[in-house]
SERO-4910 file (N, C-alpha, C, O; in steps of 0.05 Angstrom, whole numbers):
BEGIN
 pado doro    nc1    nc2    nc3   cac1   cac2   cac3    cc1    cc2    cc3    oc1    oc2    oc3
  Unk    A    241    -45   -371    247    -22   -353    268    -29   -333    279    -12   -319
  Unk    A    275    -53   -332    299    -59   -311    288    -67   -286    304    -74   -268
  Unk    A    263    -68   -280    252    -74   -254    242   -102   -254    229   -110   -273
  Unk    A    248   -119   -234    237   -145   -230    209   -142   -220    202   -126   -203
  Unk    A    193   -160   -232    163   -160   -225    160   -179   -200    179   -192   -191
  Unk    A    137   -180   -189    133   -198   -165    135   -228   -171    143   -243   -153
  Unk    A    129   -237   -195    134   -264   -202    162   -274   -204    170   -296   -196
  Unk    A    178   -254   -214    207   -259   -218    220   -262   -190    234   -280   -184
  Unk    A    213   -242   -175    223   -239   -145    217   -264   -132    235   -277   -121
  Unk    A    191   -272   -134    182   -297   -118    197   -320   -127    204   -337   -111
  Unk    A    203   -322   -153    219   -347   -163    246   -346   -153    259   -366   -147
  Unk    A    257   -321   -152    288   -321   -142    286   -326   -113    302   -342   -103
  Unk    A    269   -313    -98    268   -320    -69    262   -348    -63    272   -359    -44
  Unk    A    245   -360    -79    240   -388    -75    263   -405    -78    266   -424    -62
  Unk    A    282   -399    -99    307   -414   -101    326   -410    -77    339   -428    -67
  Unk    A    327   -382    -68    342   -378    -44    334   -391    -21    350   -402     -5
  Unk    A    306   -390    -16    295   -405      7    301   -434      5    307   -446     26
  Unk    A    299   -445    -17    306   -476    -19    334   -480    -12    340   -500      1
  Unk    A    352   -463    -18    379   -467    -12    386   -463     17    404   -476     27
  Unk    A    372   -444     31    378   -436     57    361   -451     76    368   -452    100
  Unk    A    339   -464     67    322   -477     85    299   -458     97    283   -466    114
  Unk    A    299   -435     86    279   -415     96    254   -414     78    258   -416     53
  Unk    A    230   -411     87    209   -407     69    208   -379     58    212   -359     72
  Unk    A    204   -378     31    203   -351     17    180   -335     28    158   -346     32
  Unk    A    185   -309     33    161   -291     40    155   -272     18    168   -251     12
  Unk    A    133   -280      5    122   -264    -18     94   -258    -11     81   -273      4
  Unk    A     83   -235    -23     56   -228    -19     37   -248    -34     14   -252    -26
  Unk    A     46   -260    -55     29   -278    -72     27   -306    -56      8   -321    -60
  Unk    A     46   -312    -39     43   -337    -27     27   -336      0     21   -357     12
  Unk    A     21   -312      9      6   -308     34     22   -311     59     11   -310     80
  Unk    A     49   -314     57     65   -316     80     75   -291     94     87   -293    115
  Unk    A     69   -268     83     77   -243     92     56   -234    114     32   -231    108
  Unk    A     65   -231    139     46   -225    162     39   -195    156     54   -181    143
  Unk    A     16   -186    166      6   -157    167     19   -146    194     10   -153    215
  Unk    A     41   -129    191     54   -120    214     39    -98    230     22    -83    219
  Unk    A     47    -96    255     34    -75    272     57    -55    282     78    -62    293
  Unk    A     51    -29    277     71     -9    286     95     -6    268    100    -21    249
  Unk    A    109     15    273    132     21    254    154      1    257    167     -5    237
  Unk    A    159     -9    281    181    -31    282    173    -57    267    189    -71    255
  Unk    A    146    -61    268    137    -84    252    138    -81    223    145    -99    208
  Unk    A    130    -55    214    134    -49    187    165    -51    176    169    -61    153
  Unk    A    183    -42    191    212    -43    183    220    -72    185    236    -81    168
  Unk    A    209    -89    204    217   -117    205    207   -133    180    222   -150    170
  Unk    A    183   -128    172    172   -142    150    178   -132    122    183   -148    103
  Unk    A    179   -106    119    182    -95     93    210    -82     88    216    -76     65
  Unk    A    226    -79    110    252    -71    108    255    -41    118    237    -25    117
  Unk    A    280    -35    129    287     -8    137    303      4    116    318     -9    101
  Unk    A    299     30    114    316     44     94    325     72    106    313     85    123
  Unk    A    348     78     95    359    107    100    345    125     83    337    119     60
  Unk    A    342    149     94    330    171     79    340    199     88    353    203    108
  Unk    A    334    219     71    340    247     77    316    262     71    300    253     54
  Unk    A    312    285     85    290    302     79    294    314     51    317    319     43
  Unk    A    272    319     37    275    331     11    282    359     14    273    372     34
  Unk    A    298    370     -4    306    399     -3    287    415    -21    288    440    -22
  Unk    A    270    400    -37    254    415    -58    223    413    -52    207    428    -63
  Unk    A    215    395    -33    186    391    -27    183    387      2    195    369     14
  Unk    A    167    403     15    165    400     44    147    375     51    125    371     41
  Unk    A    160    358     70    146    334     76    154    310     60    149    287     68
  Unk    A    167    315     39    176    291     21    205    281     33    220    295     46
  Unk    A    210    257     27    236    248     35    250    232     11    237    223     -8
  Unk    A    274    230     13    290    217     -9    302    191      0    322    190     15
  Unk    A    291    170     -7    300    141      4    324    132    -11    329    140    -34
  Unk    A    340    116      3    362    103     -8    355     87    -33    338     69    -31
  Unk    A    368     93    -56    361     81    -81    364     52    -82    350     39    -98
  Unk    A    381     40    -68    387     10    -67    363     -1    -55    353    -22    -65
  Unk    A    352     10    -34    327     -2    -21    305     -2    -39    291    -21    -41
  Unk    A    301     22    -56    279     24    -73    281      6    -97    261     -6   -105
  Unk    A    306      3   -108    309    -18   -131    302    -46   -122    290    -62   -137
  Unk    A    309    -53    -99    306    -79    -90    276    -84    -81    268   -108    -81
  Unk    A    260    -65    -73    235    -70    -60    212    -57    -76    191    -68    -73
  Unk    A    213    -38    -91    191    -26   -104    189    -37   -133    209    -37   -147
  Unk    A    166    -45   -140    162    -58   -167    136    -47   -179    119    -37   -164
  Unk    A    133    -48   -206    111    -39   -219     95    -64   -224    106    -85   -229
  Unk    A     66    -61   -222     49    -83   -229     26    -71   -246     16    -49   -239
  Unk    A     19    -85   -266     -4    -76   -281    -28    -88   -270    -29   -112   -263
  Unk    A    -51    -71   -269    -77    -79   -258    -94    -87   -283    -85    -83   -306
  Unk    A   -117    -97   -278   -135   -108   -300   -146    -86   -317   -157    -89   -339
  Unk    A   -143    -63   -306   -154    -37   -321   -131    -29   -340   -136    -13   -358
  Unk    A   -106    -39   -339    -83    -30   -357    -65    -12   -343    -43     -7   -352
  Unk    A    -75      0   -318    -60     20   -304    -37      5   -291    -39    -18   -284
  Unk    A    -15     19   -289      9      8   -273     12     24   -248     11     48   -248
  Unk    A     16     12   -227     21     22   -200     48     12   -190     58     -8   -200
  Unk    A     61     26   -170     86     19   -158     80     13   -128     69     29   -113
  Unk    A     88    -11   -122     82    -22    -94    109    -38    -84    127    -45    -99
  Unk    A    108    -43    -56    129    -61    -47    126    -88    -60    103    -96    -66
  Unk    A    149   -102    -66    147   -127    -79    132   -150    -65    124   -169    -77
  Unk    A    130   -144    -36    117   -165    -23     85   -165    -21     71   -183    -11
  Unk    A     76   -142    -32     45   -137    -33     35   -130    -61     11   -128    -65
  Unk    A     53   -127    -79     43   -120   -107     25   -141   -120      4   -134   -130
  Unk    A     32   -164   -120     15   -185   -134    -11   -188   -117    -32   -192   -128
  Unk    A     -8   -188    -92    -32   -191    -75    -52   -169    -82    -76   -173    -87
  Unk    A    -41   -143    -82    -58   -119    -87    -69   -123   -115    -93   -117   -119
  Unk    A    -55   -132   -135    -65   -134   -163    -92   -153   -162   -112   -145   -172
  Unk    A    -90   -176   -149   -112   -193   -148   -134   -182   -131   -157   -186   -139
  Unk    A   -130   -169   -108   -151   -158    -91   -165   -136   -106   -189   -134   -105
  Unk    A   -150   -119   -120   -162    -97   -135   -183   -106   -155   -205    -95   -156
  Unk    A   -175   -126   -171   -193   -137   -191   -216   -150   -176   -239   -144   -184
  Unk    A   -213   -165   -155   -235   -178   -141   -254   -154   -128   -278   -156   -131
  Unk    A   -243   -136   -117   -260   -113   -106   -275    -97   -125   -297    -89   -120
  Unk    A   -262    -93   -148   -277    -79   -171   -301    -96   -178   -324    -86   -179
  Unk    A   -297   -121   -184   -318   -138   -191   -340   -144   -169   -363   -147   -176
  Unk    A   -333   -145   -144   -353   -148   -122   -369   -124   -119   -392   -125   -112
  Unk    A   -357   -100   -124   -372    -74   -116   -385    -59   -139   -403    -43   -134
  Unk    A   -374    -64   -165   -381    -48   -186   -368    -22   -187   -375     -6   -205
  Unk    A   -350    -17   -170   -335     10   -170   -308      4   -178   -295    -14   -166
  Unk    A   -298     18   -198   -269     15   -207   -256     43   -205   -261     60   -222
  Unk    A   -241     47   -184   -226     73   -181   -210     80   -206   -196     63   -217
  Unk    A   -212    103   -214   -196    114   -236   -167    122   -229   -148    115   -244
  Unk    A   -164    136   -206   -139    147   -196   -130    130   -173   -145    126   -154
  Unk    A   -106    120   -174    -94    104   -153    -68    115   -146    -49    115   -162
  Unk    A    -64    125   -121    -39    134   -110    -26    112    -95    -39    100    -78
  Unk    A     -2    107   -101     13     85    -88     39     94    -73     38    107    -52
  Unk    A     61     86    -83     88     91    -71     95    121    -74     99    131    -96
  Unk    A     96    135    -51    105    163    -49    121    164    -24    111    158     -2
  Unk    A    145    172    -26    164    174     -2    159    202     12    168    223      3
  Unk    A    145    200     35    138    223     48    129    219     77    125    196     86
  Unk    A    125    242     91    114    241    116     84    239    116     72    244     95
  Unk    A     72    231    138     41    233    139     31    262    133     41    282    144
  Unk    A     12    264    117      0    289    107     22    310    100     19    334    104
  Unk    A     45    298     89     66    316     80     77    334    103     90    355     97
  Unk    A     74    328    126     82    345    151    108    333    162    106    312    175
  Unk    A    132    344    159    155    333    169    159    328    198    178    317    207
  Unk    A    137    340    214    137    336    243    123    308    247    124    298    269
  Unk    A    110    297    229     95    271    232    115    247    224    137    251    213
  Unk    A    105    223    232    121    198    225    121    196    193    110    213    179
  Unk    A    134    177    184    136    171    158    108    159    149     96    144    165
  Unk    A     99    165    127     74    151    116     78    123    107    100    117     97
  Unk    A     60    106    110     63     76     98     67     78     68     78     59     56
  Unk    A     58     99     56     64    103     27     94    102     21    103     95     -1
  Unk    A    110    109     41    138    109     35    151     80     31    171     76     18
  Unk    A    137     61     43    145     32     40    132     18     17    137     -6     11
  Unk    A    113     34      4     98     21    -18     79      2    -10     73    -17    -25
  Unk    A     67      5     15     48    -14     25     20      1     31      3     -9     45
  Unk    A     18     25     19     -7     38     22    -18     48     -4     -1     52    -22
  Unk    A    -44     53     -7    -58     61    -32    -80     79    -26    -96     75     -8
  Unk    A    -80    101    -42   -103    120    -41   -119    116    -67   -107    114    -88
  Unk    A   -146    113    -63   -163    111    -87   -180    135    -90   -192    145    -71
  Unk    A   -180    147   -116   -195    170   -122   -199    189   -102   -221    193    -92
  Unk    A   -176    203    -97   -175    225    -74   -196    245    -74   -205    254    -53
  Unk    A   -205    252    -98   -227    273   -100   -256    261    -92   -273    275    -83
  Unk    A   -258    238    -96   -283    224    -91   -284    210    -63   -305    203    -53
  Unk    A   -261    206    -52   -258    195    -23   -242    214     -6   -222    205      5
  Unk    A   -249    238     -3   -232    259      7   -226    252     39   -242    240     53
  Unk    A   -204    261     46   -196    260     75   -214    279     90   -219    301     82
  Unk    A   -224    270    113   -241    286    132   -270    289    125   -284    305    137
  Unk    A   -279    273    105   -307    275     96   -322    254    107   -311    232    109
  Unk    A   -349    257    117   -363    233    127   -361    209    107   -363    212     83
  Unk    A   -357    187    119   -351    162    103   -376    156     82   -372    148     60
  Unk    A   -400    161     90   -422    153     71   -424    174     49   -438    169     30
  Unk    A   -411    196     51   -410    214     28   -386    209      8   -381    224    -11
  Unk    A   -372    188     15   -351    179     -3   -357    157    -22   -374    140    -15
  Unk    A   -345    153    -46   -349    133    -62   -344    105    -49   -359     86    -53
  Unk    A   -321    103    -32   -317     78    -20   -337     71      0   -344     48      4
  Unk    A   -347     92     15   -367     90     36   -393     77     24   -407     61     37
  Unk    A   -397     87     -2   -422     76    -17   -417     50    -29   -436     38    -39
  Unk    A   -393     39    -29   -387     13    -40   -374     -5    -19   -351    -12    -22
  Unk    A   -388    -12      1   -377    -29     22   -365    -56     12   -349    -68     27
  Unk    A   -372    -65    -10   -361    -93    -18   -335    -91    -28   -321   -111    -29
  Unk    A   -325    -66    -37   -299    -59    -45   -281    -61    -23   -260    -74    -23
  Unk    A   -289    -47     -1   -274    -44     24   -273    -71     36   -252    -77     48
  Unk    A   -292    -88     35   -294   -114     50   -271   -133     37   -259   -149     51
  Unk    A   -268   -131     11   -249   -151     -2   -221   -144     12   -207   -162     23
  Unk    A   -213   -119     12   -188   -111     24   -186   -118     51   -166   -129     59
  Unk    A   -205   -112     68   -205   -118     97   -202   -145    104   -186   -152    122
  Unk    A   -218   -163     89   -217   -192     93   -190   -203     86   -184   -226     94
  Unk    A   -172   -190     71   -145   -198     66   -129   -185     86   -105   -188     82
  Unk    A   -135   -171    107   -117   -159    126   -109   -131    122    -94   -120    139
  Unk    A   -117   -120    101   -112    -91     96   -130    -73    114   -153    -80    119
  Unk    A   -118    -51    123   -130    -31    140   -142     -9    124   -128      3    108
  Unk    A   -168     -3    128   -182     20    113   -180     45    130   -186     43    154
  Unk    A   -174     66    121   -172     91    136   -199    102    141   -202    119    158
  Unk    A   -220     93    129   -247     99    132   -258     92    161   -278    102    170
  Unk    A   -244     73    174   -250     65    200   -237     82    221   -242     79    245
  Unk    A   -220     99    213   -208    118    232   -224    141    239   -239    151    222
  Unk    A   -221    152    263   -236    178    270   -266    171    272   -274    149    279
  Unk    A   -281    192    265   -310    192    268   -321    189    240   -318    207    224
  Unk    A   -334    167    234   -344    163    206   -369    182    200   -375    188    177
  Unk    A   -382    189    221   -406    207    216   -398    236    208   -410    248    190
  Unk    A   -378    246    222   -371    274    217   -345    275    195   -341    295    181
  Unk    A   -331    253    194   -308    250    176   -281    261    190   -259    260    179
  Unk    A   -285    270    215   -261    280    229   -242    256    235   -249    237    249
  Unk    A   -218    259    222   -198    238    225   -199    215    207   -182    197    207
  Unk    A   -221    213    189   -227    192    172   -212    197    145   -211    220    135
  Unk    A   -199    174    133   -183    176    109   -194    156     90   -181    135     85
  Unk    A   -219    161     80   -234    140     66   -216    130     39   -219    107     30
  Unk    A   -200    147     29   -186    138      4   -164    117      8   -154    105    -11
  Unk    A   -156    115     36   -130    102     43   -133     74     52   -150     68     68
  Unk    A   -117     55     41   -116     29     50    -86     23     53    -70     31     37
  Unk    A    -79      7     75    -52      0     79    -50    -29     90    -67    -40    104
  Unk    A    -28    -40     83    -22    -69     91     -6    -68    115     16    -80    115
  Unk    A    -16    -55    137     -2    -55    162    -22    -40    182    -39    -24    175
  Unk    A    -17    -50    208    -34    -37    228    -14    -17    242      8    -25    249
  Unk    A    -22      5    246     -6     25    261    -18     37    285     -6     54    298
***
């Protein structure tokens, strides 16, 4: 398909790092920090130019050169292919398999890279999905604004624990878990905002 996978990118960056004296920064090596805030996200995962979409409210159109360099497809143990930032793709693949095994829950629907504003609202900041560092699991079973214990992920804390132990942030911790107000149980991201 013309896309470099995380192993190829890690190998190329490893060669470049050896030549320049810098350590390669790849998700699989564990050297990528979990950034805080939008400036931290741009610093770690890169900044891109974008325009507002003329066809879908809240969507954005990202510079294609940035996307080609940074967004890669990775196959999960279930056979499903997802698109993520090259620095988190291999880490996500490993964590997903571990979380499924630890919890007995294997999400069927996985939303990853989508260039857009938060909640598709152009008045809000860009979603971390725009960088390919956020994932939504089974949106119908882990709905936004639902009490956490009524969601599939809320009922499988071992799944959540695997990702949180690796530094990922779970949207089920946002807002009020008892009423669901502000909670986004389907959402995990590799950044603190």
